[in-house]
Structures are given as structure tokens and as C-alpha cells.
C-alpha positions, 0 to 999 in steps of 0.5 A, a space after each residue: 256582635 261588637 257589643 257581645 265582644 265588649 261584654 266578653 272582653 269585660 268579663 275576661 278582664 274582670 276574671 283576670 283581675 280576680 286571678 291576679 290576686 292569687 296567693 296570700 294577703 294580710 291586712 294592715 290592722 283588722 287581723 285578717 289573712 286572705 287566701 285567694 285562688 281564682 274566684 274563691 276568697 277565704 278569710 282567716 281571723 288571726 292574732 299573734 297566737 290564734 287563727 280561726 277560719 272566717 268568711 268565704 267569698 266568690 268573685 262576682 261580675 263587676 267592673 273591678 275585682 268584686 266579691 260577694 261573701 257567704 254572709 251577704 257582704 260585697 267588697 271590691 279589691 282596688 289597686 294599691 301603690 304596688 303590685 303586692 299592695 291592694 285596697 279592699 273596700 267593703 260596700 257601705 264603709 268610709 275607708 279601705 282595708 290595706 292588704 299586703 302579699 305574703 309568701 305563705 300563710 302565717 305559721 299560726 295558721 298551720 294549726 288553726 285554733 281548736 274548739 276547746 274551752 281554753 282555745 276559745 278563751 285564748 282567741 277571745 282574749 287575744 282578739 281583744 288585746 290586739 284590736 280594742 281601742 278604748 282600754 285606756 279611755 275606759 281605765 280598764 287593765 285587760 291583762 288583769 281582767 284576763 288573769 282574773 278569769 283564765 283560771 275559771 276555764 278548764 277542759 271541763 268548762 261547759 259552753 254556758 259557763 264559758 259564755 258567762 265568763 266572756 260576758 263578765 269580762 267585757 260587760 264592765 266596759 260599758 260599750 254598746 259596740 261590743 257583744 257576743 252571740 251564741 245561737 245554740 245556747 240562745 244567749 246573746 250579750 250587747 254592751 250597755 252605754 251608761 249615758 243611754 240608760 236614762 232614755 232606753 229603759 228596757 232595751 233598744 227593742 222595747 224603746 224602738 217599739 214603745 219608748 221612742 214615739 212619745 219623745 218624738 211626739 213632743 217635738 211634733 205637737 209643740 213645733 211642727 206645722 202639719 205632718 212629717 213627710 217620710 222617706 227611706 223606709 221611714 228613717 228620713 222625715 221632713 217637715 216645717 216649723 214655719 214657712 221658712 224653717 225646715 225640720 229634718 229628722 234622721 233616725 238612722 243611716 241604714 235600712 233605707 230600702 227593704 231589698 236594695 242594699 246599700 246602693 239602693 239605699 243611696 239612690 233612695 236617699 239622694 231622691 229624698 234629698 232632691 225633694 227635701 231641698 227643692 223647696 224655694 222658701 227654705 231659709 233655715 234648717 234644724 236637723 234633729 239627730 237626738 235619736 239616731 241609731 247609726 248605720 252606713 257612714 257614707 250616707 251621712 257624707 252624702 247629706 253633708 255634701 248637700 249642705 256644703 258651700 266648699 270643700 273640707 275634710 270631714 274626718 280621717 279614719 284609722 284602725 288599730 295596727 299594733 298588737 301590743 302598742 295601742 298607739 300604733 294606727 294604720 295610715 289614715 283614710 280621709 273623707 272629704 265633703 264636696 258640694 253636690 250639684 244636686 239640690 241642697 241648702 247652704 244657709 243657717 243650720 242647727 243640729 240637735 244631738 244627745 246620748 242616742 246620737 250613735 255611731 254613724 249618727 256621730 260621724 255625720 255630726 262630725 262631718 258637719 263640724 267643718 262646714 262654713 257657715 258653722 253649724 251650731 250643735 245643741 243638746 248633750 254629748 253624743 254617745 261616743 261610739 264611732 268605729 265600725 264593729 269588727 266582727 269575729 268568731 270563735 272556733 265553737 261558732 260563736 260570734 263577737 264584736 268590738 270597735 277597732 277604729 277611730 275617726 279623727 278631726 282635721 286637728 287629730 281629735 277623736 271623740 270616742 267614749 266622751 262623744 262630740 260635745 254640743 256648742 250649747 248644752 240643753 237637756 235632751 228629753 228630760 223626764 220633766 220636759 217630756 211630761 210637760 210637753 216641752 222641748 227646750 233644745 228646739 226652743 233654743 235652736 229657733 232662738 238662734 236661727 231667728 236671731 240670725 235672720 
């Protein structure tokens, strides 16, 4: 009976927490307005001139005000500094979204954006103008791009013509964290990063199926003793270069389980790291990040904590907050590395990076920069794609995405577009090296590690 009382009390408290959110809330940055009624959560994607209905969510049982969206994402709402200020945390994110209570819905949502060619164009152009972080880094004048394309849109513009215009506006940016999807047209566009094209011939799908394996095999044949052990749905691989030097290859920071979601993936990752770092003979470690397609940033923080001997700041994350002023940012959310009590490694480490070290692969690389002793980076610059993708939709049902966040070092430096540079530059998977079965980055890594022994 007492246990039943506790369960009922917890459910009532959670329900009361959800109801206490009733009303309208607006995010700092991100362009969200939330309308909450009890257990129902409605989202609107807004700019200074447009308003489009977004995802909906329902309250789900949990220790806090937890919601699950109709798109499968889970998030919870935490207390803020005041009753009219809250924090929204999406599962798998390295930061929160700050929200503030409004007295009513913004006036721009009194008449939501219509599904017309001109209205769809306006939602697209305003969303980019108010959220995209790299116009200056890309030397792109968005106002000129808009002016050059607005006259192409009329009431008679077909969906196919509209898609072509929108794609042409963002394609020159060369940003892999951008894209548009129009399912009914069976059309989709994803930005291409010029520095990756040498390696990713024919697109990422083809590269993952056919192009990746020959590159990985060069390292395995030339340097590894015995087969690699695989963990986390094949995304984590571990083997040995010799009796005292480990080789940790991380291909992604996501899809670690088939059905367990983020929490299940974290459980699997922690178990894998327990196994990997329980070897008594490990004296040095190579972490190969040269092919890593990103995922959830907190997984990288979990791995970094196994390598840390002391606390340090990994990075501070901010979102663009000024619709006009591109130098205005939300308050920073700091991610700290704290040594794990579970098995880890505190000895010498070298990390290999290159243009296919992407997104969460880069935030993990950044999270290693403050570690003592220093982790030497060898290879080429990372891709320069750090932000989560801000997903948006048009009134016609199409979806698109763009980066709106930065990850800064303790010194305030961000590496968007340029990528994180290596300490030692060595070509990554150069055609001549692959053909000859050579891996000069691995050779340099072992040279450095053995010199320190």
C-alpha cells in the first residue's frame, strides 16, 4: 500500500509540473514558441515575420516534466532562475534551450504563414537570415542572394520550380549541415563540403557501402595485430598495434543500439569502454577519428571522461540569438569533463583527424583539447561542422535544416568552417598512400608515442 501511495504521489507531482507550464513560452534563440495546455505541447517555428506550426508533444511519465514529441524526440523541462524562466533539454543534446513565459502568442502567429509559393519563400529566407551562423565565414551576402531570387517566385510558381530556387540559394554555401527535403516531389538536397569530396566520391551512402572499407583496411593490414573487436552496433572498434599500444576507432557517436534510443546507446557505450579500458597492459593509445560521421555530443563527453585525470572545460555552446545582429548569442552552456570512476586510461594518447571528422566527431576532438597530458592531433583539419542542425518546415510540408550554434573553447575560439587544425599535418588517405598500402598518419602517431616511452 505504501509503495502504491508513492507511485500515485509521483504521478500527481509530475502531472502538476506539466500543468504548471500552462501558457505561452518563447525560446532564447532557436526561433521557437511553445503553447502548453496541461499534458499537450504545441510548437511554432517563428521569425520576425513568419509563423509555422511545428511538432506537438505529449506529457510522458517521468521524474520531471517529460514530453515525447510526435516525431519521436524526448525532452524534459527543468526549473530556471525564476518561475517564468525554464530550461528545455532534448535527449542527446549537450545544452539546454532557455524559454521565457509570454502573456500571449506573438502577433505574427495570429495569421500563420500560408501555403503559397511566396509565403514558403518568405519562411525560408527569414529563417536563414535570423538563424544561420556562417554567412560571414562563407563570405555570403544573404540579402543579395534573396534579392536575386525573389523575383523568380510568383503565385504561379510550381513546387518543382520553388525547390530549384531554394536549393540554388544555399548550394553555394558548401555546408553539409544544410538541406531541404520535399517527400511528395521525391526531391532532397544536402549541402556538400568541398574538402570532403576527394574522399567521398559519389555521395555518403555510396562511400559507407563501398568506399570506406578499403581505407580502413589499409590501417588494419599495415598496423593492427589481430582482428578488431566491435561494440555499439559496429560504431566502436578496438584492437592492438602491439602488446602495449591500443587502437580505438570511433566511426560515429550514434545508432549504438537498434532499439534502445539515446539512453540505451549510452549504456552500451559505457559497457564497451569498461571492456576496452580493463586491459592491464595498455601503455599508450591511438584514437582514430578520420572517418566519423557525428551523432550525439554527450557520447563524446563520456569517452573523454575515461581519459581525464582532472576536471576541465570541454567547450561552451551558444546559439545565435539576434535576428539582425549576427554577433548576438544566447548565454553559454558549459560542458565539463570530469574523470570517471569506471575503467579509463590516463596515459599518452594521439588522435587522428581529417576532413571526414564531422560534427560530434569534432566536438569530441574539441573535448580532448584541454586534457592533461596533452593529446597530440595528427592528420588534417576536421570538417568544420559543429552545430546541431536546426530543423524547420515550410507551410507546404517540406522540411529544411541549418546550423545555428557554436562550440567555443575556454578561450572563446570556434572552429566552424575551418575545422580544428592538427598539431602535426599529415595527409589523410591520400590516393597514392592508399594504393601503396601506407598510412603515414599512423606511422607518425607511433613515432610520437614510442619516443615518449
